[in-house]
C-alpha positions as CSV (number, residue, x, y, z in Angstrom):
1,X,0.2,-0.2,0.1
2,X,1.1,3.5,-1.2
3,X,0.9,6.0,1.4
4,X,0.4,9.5,-0.1
5,X,0.2,13.1,1.1
6,X,-3.3,13.7,1.7
7,X,-3.5,10.4,4.1
8,X,-5.7,8.7,1.7
9,X,-3.9,5.2,0.7
10,X,-5.1,4.0,-2.7
11,X,-4.6,0.8,-4.4
12,X,-5.3,-0.2,-7.6
13,X,-5.9,-4.1,-9.4
14,X,-7.0,-4.5,-12.6
15,X,-9.4,-7.7,-13.7
16,X,-11.6,-8.0,-17.1
17,X,-15.4,-7.8,-17.8
18,X,-18.1,-4.7,-19.9
19,X,-21.7,-3.3,-21.9
20,X,-23.9,-1.4,-24.1
21,X,-23.4,2.0,-25.7
22,X,-26.0,4.8,-25.6
23,X,-26.0,7.8,-28.0
24,X,-23.9,10.3,-25.4
25,X,-22.6,9.0,-22.5
26,X,-20.6,5.6,-21.5
27,X,-23.0,2.9,-19.9
28,X,-21.2,1.1,-17.0
29,X,-22.1,0.5,-13.8
30,X,-20.2,1.6,-9.9
31,X,-20.9,0.3,-6.7
32,X,-18.7,0.8,-3.3
33,X,-18.8,-1.4,-0.5
34,X,-16.9,-0.7,3.1
35,X,-15.5,-2.9,5.3
36,X,-12.8,-2.5,8.4
37,X,-9.4,-4.2,8.1
38,X,-7.6,-5.6,10.9
39,X,-6.4,-1.9,12.2
40,X,-9.9,-1.1,12.5
41,X,-9.4,1.1,9.4
42,X,-12.4,2.0,6.7
43,X,-11.7,0.4,3.6
44,X,-13.7,1.2,0.7
45,X,-14.2,-1.1,-2.3
46,X,-15.0,0.8,-5.9
47,X,-16.2,-1.5,-8.2
48,X,-17.2,-1.1,-11.7
49,X,-18.4,-2.9,-14.5
50,X,-18.9,-2.1,-18.3
51,X,-21.0,-4.3,-20.7
52,X,-19.0,-5.5,-23.7
53,X,-21.8,-3.8,-26.1
54,X,-20.9,-0.4,-24.6
55,X,-17.4,0.4,-25.7
56,X,-15.7,0.4,-29.2
57,X,-13.8,-2.4,-30.2
58,X,-11.0,-2.3,-33.0
59,X,-9.9,-5.3,-34.7
60,X,-6.3,-5.6,-34.8
61,X,-3.5,-8.9,-34.7
62,X,-6.3,-11.1,-35.4
63,X,-8.3,-9.9,-32.0
64,X,-10.7,-7.1,-31.3
65,X,-9.5,-4.2,-28.5
66,X,-11.0,-1.4,-26.6
67,X,-9.1,0.9,-24.2
68,X,-11.0,2.9,-21.2
69,X,-9.2,5.7,-19.9
70,X,-10.2,6.4,-16.0
71,X,-9.3,9.0,-13.8
72,X,-9.6,9.0,-10.1
73,X,-10.0,12.7,-8.1
74,X,-9.7,13.1,-4.4
75,X,-11.7,16.2,-3.6
76,X,-11.5,17.9,-0.2
77,X,-13.8,21.3,0.6
78,X,-13.9,21.6,-3.4
79,X,-10.1,21.3,-4.1
80,X,-8.7,18.7,-6.1
81,X,-5.6,17.6,-3.6
82,X,-5.0,14.3,-5.4
83,X,-5.4,12.7,-9.1
84,X,-4.3,8.9,-10.4
85,X,-5.4,8.0,-13.7
86,X,-4.8,4.5,-15.6
87,X,-5.7,2.6,-18.4
88,X,-8.2,-0.5,-19.3
89,X,-7.0,-2.1,-22.2
90,X,-9.7,-4.8,-23.0
91,X,-9.0,-7.7,-25.2
92,X,-11.5,-10.1,-26.7
93,X,-10.5,-12.9,-29.1
94,X,-13.8,-13.7,-30.2
95,X,-15.8,-11.4,-32.1
96,X,-19.3,-12.5,-30.6
97,X,-18.4,-11.1,-27.0
98,X,-17.9,-7.9,-28.5
99,X,-22.1,-7.5,-28.9
100,X,-23.0,-10.1,-26.0
101,X,-25.6,-8.9,-23.9
102,X,-24.4,-10.7,-21.1
103,X,-20.4,-10.5,-21.2
104,X,-18.9,-7.4,-19.5
105,X,-15.7,-6.0,-18.4
106,X,-15.2,-6.1,-14.5
107,X,-12.4,-4.1,-12.4
108,X,-12.0,-2.9,-8.5
109,X,-10.0,0.2,-7.2
110,X,-9.4,-0.1,-3.4
111,X,-9.0,2.9,-1.1
112,X,-8.3,3.5,2.6
113,X,-10.2,6.3,4.0
114,X,-9.5,8.0,7.1
115,X,-11.8,11.3,6.6
116,X,-15.1,12.1,6.5
117,X,-15.1,14.9,4.5
118,X,-13.2,13.6,1.2
119,X,-15.4,13.5,-1.6
120,X,-14.4,11.0,-5.0
121,X,-15.2,12.2,-8.6
122,X,-14.7,9.1,-10.8
123,X,-14.3,9.4,-14.3
124,X,-14.3,6.8,-17.2
125,X,-13.5,7.7,-20.9
126,X,-14.0,5.5,-24.2
127,X,-10.6,6.4,-26.2
128,X,-12.2,5.1,-29.0
129,X,-15.5,7.2,-29.2
130,X,-14.3,10.2,-25.9
131,X,-18.0,8.8,-24.5
132,X,-18.0,9.6,-20.9
133,X,-18.8,8.2,-17.9
134,X,-18.6,10.8,-14.5
135,X,-19.8,10.2,-11.0
136,X,-19.4,11.9,-7.5
137,X,-19.2,9.7,-4.3
138,X,-19.1,11.2,-0.9
139,X,-17.6,8.0,1.5
140,X,-17.8,7.9,4.9
141,X,-15.9,5.8,7.7
142,X,-16.7,3.1,9.5
143,X,-17.0,3.3,13.0
144,X,-14.2,1.4,14.3
145,X,-16.6,0.1,17.1
146,X,-19.1,-1.5,14.3
147,X,-20.4,-5.1,13.9
148,X,-21.1,-4.9,10.6
149,X,-19.3,-4.2,7.3
150,X,-21.4,-2.9,4.0
151,X,-23.2,-5.9,2.3
152,X,-21.8,-6.9,-1.4
153,X,-24.0,-8.5,-3.9
154,X,-22.5,-11.4,-5.7
155,X,-23.3,-13.8,-8.7
156,X,-20.6,-16.2,-8.2
157,X,-18.3,-17.6,-5.0
158,X,-15.5,-19.8,-5.5
159,X,-12.8,-21.6,-3.9
160,X,-9.1,-19.8,-4.3
161,X,-7.7,-22.6,-6.6
162,X,-7.2,-20.5,-10.0
163,X,-6.1,-17.2,-11.0
164,X,-9.8,-16.1,-12.4
165,X,-11.1,-13.2,-10.4
166,X,-7.9,-13.4,-8.0
167,X,-8.1,-9.7,-7.7
168,X,-11.5,-9.9,-6.3
169,X,-10.2,-12.4,-3.5
170,X,-11.6,-12.4,0.0
171,X,-10.9,-14.8,2.9
172,X,-9.7,-17.9,0.8
173,X,-12.4,-17.4,-1.4
174,X,-12.9,-15.3,-5.1
175,X,-16.0,-13.6,-5.7
176,X,-17.8,-12.0,-9.0
177,X,-19.6,-8.7,-7.7
178,X,-22.3,-7.4,-10.0
179,X,-21.9,-3.5,-9.7
180,X,-24.9,-3.6,-11.9
181,X,-26.8,-5.4,-9.2
182,X,-28.6,-7.3,-12.2
183,X,-29.3,-11.1,-11.6
184,X,-30.5,-13.5,-14.4
185,X,-32.6,-16.5,-13.4
186,X,-31.5,-17.9,-16.3
187,X,-28.0,-17.6,-15.7
188,X,-27.7,-19.0,-12.3
189,X,-30.4,-20.6,-9.2
190,X,-29.2,-17.9,-7.0
191,X,-27.2,-14.6,-5.9
192,X,-25.1,-14.2,-2.8
193,X,-24.8,-11.6,-0.3
194,X,-21.1,-11.2,1.3
195,X,-20.9,-9.3,4.4
196,X,-18.1,-9.1,7.3
197,X,-19.1,-9.0,11.1
198,X,-16.5,-7.7,14.1
199,X,-16.0,-8.7,17.5
200,X,-17.1,-7.5,20.8
201,X,-15.6,-8.0,24.0
202,X,-15.4,-11.8,24.0
203,X,-15.0,-13.8,20.4
204,X,-15.6,-17.3,20.5
205,X,-17.8,-16.7,23.3
206,X,-20.5,-13.5,22.2
207,X,-23.5,-15.1,19.9
208,X,-24.7,-13.1,17.4
209,X,-28.2,-13.1,15.8
210,X,-28.4,-12.2,11.8
211,X,-31.4,-11.9,10.5
212,X,-32.4,-11.1,6.4
213,X,-35.0,-10.3,4.6
214,X,-35.5,-9.4,1.1
215,X,-39.1,-7.8,0.0
216,X,-40.7,-6.9,-3.1
217,X,-43.8,-4.4,-3.2
218,X,-44.1,-4.4,0.4
219,X,-44.2,-8.6,0.7
220,X,-41.4,-10.5,2.5
221,X,-40.3,-13.0,0.0
222,X,-37.2,-14.5,1.8
223,X,-36.4,-14.6,5.6
224,X,-33.5,-16.1,6.7
225,X,-32.0,-16.4,10.6
226,X,-29.0,-17.7,12.0
227,X,-27.0,-17.4,15.3
228,X,-23.2,-17.2,14.8
229,X,-20.4,-17.6,17.2
230,X,-17.8,-15.5,16.1
231,X,-14.4,-17.1,16.5
232,X,-11.8,-14.3,15.0
233,X,-11.4,-10.9,15.5
234,X,-13.4,-10.5,12.1
235,X,-14.8,-12.9,9.3
236,X,-17.1,-12.6,6.2
237,X,-19.9,-14.5,5.7
238,X,-22.0,-15.2,2.9
239,X,-25.7,-15.8,2.3
240,X,-27.7,-17.3,-0.6
241,X,-30.8,-15.8,-2.1
242,X,-32.4,-18.4,-4.0
243,X,-33.4,-16.8,-7.3
244,X,-35.4,-19.7,-9.0
245,X,-39.1,-18.5,-7.5
246,X,-38.2,-14.7,-7.7
247,X,-40.0,-12.9,-10.3
248,X,-38.8,-10.4,-12.2
249,X,-38.7,-7.0,-10.8
250,X,-36.7,-4.9,-8.1
251,X,-36.4,-6.2,-4.7
252,X,-35.3,-5.0,-1.4
253,X,-33.0,-6.3,1.3
254,X,-32.4,-5.8,5.1
255,X,-29.4,-7.5,6.9
256,X,-29.6,-7.0,10.6
257,X,-26.8,-8.0,12.4
258,X,-27.4,-8.5,16.6
259,X,-25.3,-8.7,19.8
260,X,-26.6,-8.5,23.1
261,X,-28.3,-4.9,23.2
262,X,-26.4,-3.6,20.1
263,X,-28.1,-4.1,16.4
264,X,-26.7,-2.9,13.4
265,X,-28.7,-2.7,9.7
266,X,-27.7,-2.6,6.1
267,X,-29.9,-2.5,3.3
268,X,-29.3,-3.1,-0.4
269,X,-31.5,-3.3,-3.6
270,X,-31.4,-5.8,-6.2
271,X,-33.2,-6.9,-9.8
272,X,-34.1,-10.0,-10.9
273,X,-34.3,-10.4,-14.8
274,X,-35.5,-13.2,-17.3
275,X,-34.0,-13.1,-20.4
276,X,-36.5,-13.8,-22.9
277,X,-34.3,-13.9,-26.3
278,X,-35.9,-14.7,-29.1
279,X,-35.9,-18.6,-30.5
280,X,-34.7,-18.8,-34.0
281,X,-35.1,-22.1,-36.0
282,X,-35.7,-23.3,-39.7
283,X,-37.3,-26.9,-38.9
284,X,-40.5,-27.2,-36.6
285,X,-38.4,-30.7,-35.4
286,X,-35.4,-30.2,-33.2
287,X,-33.5,-33.2,-34.7
288,X,-33.6,-32.0,-38.2
289,X,-32.6,-29.0,-37.5
290,X,-29.5,-30.0,-35.7
291,X,-28.9,-32.2,-38.5
292,X,-28.8,-29.3,-40.7
293,X,-26.4,-27.1,-38.0
294,X,-24.0,-29.7,-38.0
295,X,-23.0,-29.5,-41.9
296,X,-21.7,-26.3,-40.3
297,X,-19.4,-27.3,-37.5
298,X,-18.4,-30.9,-36.6
299,X,-17.7,-29.0,-33.0
300,X,-21.7,-28.4,-32.8
301,X,-22.1,-31.9,-32.0
302,X,-23.7,-32.8,-28.3
303,X,-22.9,-36.2,-27.0
304,X,-26.5,-36.2,-25.1
305,X,-28.5,-34.5,-27.7
306,X,-31.0,-37.2,-27.2
307,X,-31.8,-36.5,-23.6
308,X,-31.9,-32.8,-23.8
309,X,-35.3,-31.2,-23.4
310,X,-36.8,-29.6,-26.3
311,X,-36.4,-26.3,-24.6
312,X,-32.6,-26.9,-24.3
313,X,-32.7,-28.0,-27.5
314,X,-34.2,-25.0,-29.1
315,X,-31.5,-23.0,-26.7
316,X,-28.9,-24.8,-28.4
317,X,-29.9,-24.0,-32.0
318,X,-30.7,-20.3,-31.7
319,X,-27.2,-20.0,-29.8
320,X,-25.9,-21.5,-33.0
321,X,-27.5,-19.3,-35.3
322,X,-26.2,-16.4,-33.5
323,X,-22.9,-17.6,-33.3
324,X,-22.9,-18.2,-37.1
325,X,-24.4,-14.7,-37.8
326,X,-21.4,-13.1,-35.9
327,X,-19.1,-14.9,-37.2
328,X,-20.1,-14.4,-40.9
329,X,-21.0,-10.5,-40.1
330,X,-24.8,-10.8,-41.0
331,X,-27.6,-10.5,-39.1
332,X,-29.7,-13.5,-37.7
333,X,-32.5,-13.4,-40.2
334,X,-29.7,-12.8,-43.2
335,X,-28.1,-16.1,-42.1
336,X,-31.5,-18.0,-41.5
337,X,-33.1,-16.7,-45.1
338,X,-29.5,-17.6,-47.2
339,X,-29.6,-21.1,-45.4
340,X,-33.6,-21.3,-46.3
341,X,-33.3,-20.7,-50.0
342,X,-30.1,-23.1,-50.3
343,X,-32.7,-26.1,-48.2
344,X,-35.4,-25.0,-50.9
345,X,-33.0,-25.2,-53.6
346,X,-31.8,-28.9,-52.4
347,X,-35.1,-29.9,-52.2
348,X,-35.9,-28.5,-55.9
349,X,-32.8,-30.4,-57.4
350,X,-31.2,-32.9,-55.5
351,X,-34.3,-34.6,-53.8
352,X,-34.2,-38.3,-54.6
353,X,-35.8,-40.9,-51.9
354,X,-34.9,-38.6,-49.5
355,X,-35.2,-34.8,-49.1
356,X,-32.3,-33.0,-51.2
357,X,-31.2,-31.4,-47.9
358,X,-30.3,-34.3,-46.7
359,X,-28.3,-35.7,-50.1
360,X,-24.4,-35.3,-50.0
361,X,-25.0,-32.6,-53.1
362,X,-27.6,-30.6,-50.6
363,X,-25.3,-30.3,-47.3
364,X,-22.0,-29.6,-49.7
365,X,-24.8,-26.7,-51.0
366,X,-25.9,-25.5,-48.2
367,X,-22.6,-25.3,-46.3
368,X,-20.9,-23.3,-49.4
369,X,-23.8,-22.2,-51.8
370,X,-23.6,-22.3,-55.7
371,X,-19.9,-23.6,-56.9
372,X,-18.4,-21.6,-59.4
373,X,-17.8,-24.1,-61.6
374,X,-19.3,-27.4,-62.6
375,X,-18.6,-30.2,-65.1
376,X,-20.7,-32.7,-66.1
377,X,-19.6,-36.0,-68.0
378,X,-19.6,-39.8,-67.9
379,X,-17.6,-42.6,-67.2
380,X,-16.2,-45.0,-70.1
381,X,-16.4,-48.7,-70.6
382,X,-12.8,-48.9,-68.8
383,X,-14.2,-48.8,-65.2
384,X,-15.1,-52.5,-63.6
385,X,-19.0,-50.8,-63.5
386,X,-21.0,-49.8,-66.0
387,X,-21.2,-46.1,-67.4
388,X,-22.0,-43.7,-64.5
389,X,-22.9,-39.7,-64.7
390,X,-20.3,-38.0,-62.5
391,X,-20.3,-34.1,-61.3
392,X,-17.5,-32.2,-60.4
393,X,-18.1,-28.9,-58.6
394,X,-15.4,-26.4,-58.1
395,X,-15.3,-23.4,-55.7
396,X,-12.3,-21.2,-57.3
397,X,-13.0,-17.7,-55.9
398,X,-12.9,-18.9,-51.9
399,X,-11.1,-21.3,-50.3
400,X,-10.3,-24.0,-54.0
401,X,-12.4,-26.6,-52.6
402,X,-13.2,-29.5,-54.7
403,X,-16.0,-32.2,-54.6
404,X,-16.2,-35.3,-57.1
405,X,-19.7,-36.8,-57.2
406,X,-20.9,-39.4,-58.8
407,X,-24.2,-41.5,-59.5
408,X,-23.6,-44.7,-58.5
409,X,-26.9,-46.4,-59.1
410,X,-27.7,-44.2,-61.6
411,X,-31.0,-43.0,-59.9
412,X,-30.1,-39.3,-59.5
413,X,-28.7,-39.6,-56.1
414,X,-25.0,-38.3,-56.5
415,X,-22.7,-39.2,-53.7
416,X,-19.4,-37.6,-53.1
417,X,-16.5,-39.6,-53.5
418,X,-13.5,-37.3,-53.7
419,X,-13.0,-34.1,-52.0
420,X,-10.3,-31.3,-51.5
421,X,-9.2,-28.6,-49.2
422,X,-12.5,-29.6,-47.5
423,X,-11.1,-31.0,-43.6
424,X,-15.1,-31.4,-43.1
425,X,-15.5,-33.9,-45.6
426,X,-13.7,-37.3,-46.6
427,X,-13.2,-39.2,-50.2
428,X,-13.8,-42.7,-50.5
429,X,-10.6,-44.6,-50.8
430,X,-11.8,-46.3,-53.8
431,X,-13.2,-43.7,-55.8
432,X,-10.8,-44.1,-59.0
433,X,-12.3,-47.5,-58.8
434,X,-16.0,-46.2,-60.0
435,X,-14.5,-43.6,-62.5
436,X,-12.4,-46.1,-64.5
437,X,-8.3,-45.8,-65.3
438,X,-8.7,-43.6,-68.2
439,X,-10.3,-40.7,-66.2
440,X,-8.2,-37.5,-66.1
441,X,-7.6,-36.4,-63.1
442,X,-5.9,-33.0,-64.4
443,X,-10.1,-31.9,-64.0
444,X,-10.1,-32.1,-60.0
445,X,-7.0,-29.6,-60.0
446,X,-7.0,-26.0,-60.6
């Protein structure tokens, strides 16, 4: 901890998460929490959260980068007595994260406050657009005789076993705070509050009574009471608040800690929301759609697809189309319209006993679109089989892929026998036997 001449110690630590961009200001969230250190000094935590979609990312070196300039000014009697500047550099590898509706950048500033007349001015600037967020705070010290810290709102608590969230480490645990005070029912079954209680005269002997109440529109929806023996001079506790039975809306919480005739209260509020993401799909049957999306990515295979609920299948399908739209720089509607047109074309021209979109030609057409070159021919009598029609599709303007289809049974059902420059397809090891020794293999090259 570095002492400053104003008797205010500042420690700044960095981590990562972000958000949405309004027309004239940088959209972000800032929350503060106070607790006592072992010397009974007041520590102020300033947690700020910037949604990824709030800042502008610039593509560079196969990734995406945004910069946010942070300025913290300490003001006393209307005079700025200290200024601290630093830069948050945010890098993302996935373009889909840039426009994510849920992901954000999270950071923390930690201060020691020893006077009540300080005012803090926090300013954040998106350096790519000059959008600004600014807020003034009037922190007050906690009494050294306090029983209770402020309440922190937490979405994730995990054991201190990795570097993830390491800058939010408290008492052997890693926390993900939520300065936005927004909690999604779709993301977790519960949220948490974290707080500290402090010793009186007889740690290990004194019994503390802790009461938690959560209400909405005046009606109590959560009530918990515990008795707790403090074994050390100060201890951190967490309590869960189930989200599954809470309806979307604003909730108010009260935490009372009592010892003997002393009682301290902390209040907090949070909002529960339930994302109603639009489900997008092409086929009414989830299993057919799953077969379709596997044309585009072998990694889309799900080992327990058969055991998934229809709702879970729809969510998986929706997420896939959103990801595909993001990686191809299109909207979801544009992607679905394009795929629908290709499915319709395949059903019109490639249908045999099975729908055209399920055939080899249909699969290649749906994934790649129309070939840049198509050459049709027929095998000679030099093959061990009767003459067969074949087609060679070439994609010369893109990745220079080549596909050879052979009508093996001469009934219009062309099978893919040879492929070049497509890691998702495989050649038949015996493809030459179907074409004969006099087949001109140079037709398969550019």
